[in-house]
C-alpha positions in Angstrom: 73.8 137.0 85.8 76.4 136.3 82.6 75.0 136.5 79.6 76.8 134.3 76.5 76.0 134.8 73.0 76.9 133.1 69.8 75.0 134.4 66.7 77.8 134.5 64.3 81.5 133.1 63.7 84.2 134.4 61.1 87.2 132.5 60.4 90.3 133.2 61.4 92.0 131.5 57.8 95.6 133.0 58.8 95.9 131.0 61.7 94.0 128.1 59.7 90.3 128.3 61.7 87.5 127.7 59.1 84.2 129.5 60.2 82.9 125.9 61.2 86.0 125.2 63.9 85.3 129.0 65.1 81.8 128.2 65.8 82.7 125.0 67.6 85.3 126.8 69.7 83.0 129.6 70.5 80.3 127.2 71.5 82.5 125.1 73.5 83.8 128.4 75.3 80.1 129.2 76.1 78.8 125.3 77.1 82.5 125.4 79.4 81.8 128.7 81.2 78.0 129.1 81.3 76.2 127.8 84.7 72.4 128.2 85.8 72.8 131.6 86.3 74.0 132.3 83.2 71.5 133.5 80.2 72.9 132.2 76.4 71.6 133.1 73.4 72.3 131.0 70.8 71.7 131.5 67.1 72.0 129.1 64.2 74.4 126.5 66.3 76.5 124.3 63.8 75.2 126.6 60.6 75.5 125.0 57.6 75.3 121.3 59.4 72.9 118.6 58.4 70.5 118.3 60.8 71.2 114.6 62.0 74.9 115.0 62.5 74.3 116.0 65.6 75.8 118.9 66.9 72.8 121.4 67.5 71.0 118.6 69.2 74.3 117.6 71.3 74.5 121.5 72.2 70.7 122.1 72.9 70.6 119.1 74.9 73.5 119.5 76.9 72.1 123.1 78.0 68.9 121.4 79.2 70.4 118.5 80.7 73.7 119.8 82.2 73.8 123.4 82.4 69.9 124.2 83.0 70.6 127.8 81.7 67.9 130.4 80.7 68.4 130.0 76.4 67.3 131.4 73.5 68.0 129.1 70.8 67.1 130.0 67.3 67.5 127.2 64.9 66.1 125.7 61.1 66.4 122.5 62.5 62.9 122.0 63.3 63.4 118.2 64.8 65.0 120.3 67.8 61.5 120.9 69.1 61.1 117.5 70.2 63.6 118.0 72.8 60.4 120.1 74.2 58.3 116.9 74.2 60.9 114.8 76.0 61.7 117.5 78.8 59.8 118.3 81.8 58.5 121.5 82.6 61.1 121.8 85.5 63.9 120.9 82.8 63.0 123.9 80.2 
């Protein structure tokens, strides 16, 4: 089992990479490398963005529908709980 973790990102202003961009790069790396045998922990994906911009939703949806890995997904976007209602027990 591979544990993939995103709990916060810091910027790399020296290279012109903002905190948000660094977080998106780390998230992309997690999603690209994850398998159904991984365990993913993501804390506050797309932090500082609007609920409705779709970043956190897309991350969560991709994990449920494509990766299918056990995941601990912490977020203040309460709207994401509706994904649980749309998914079958087999997907969660």
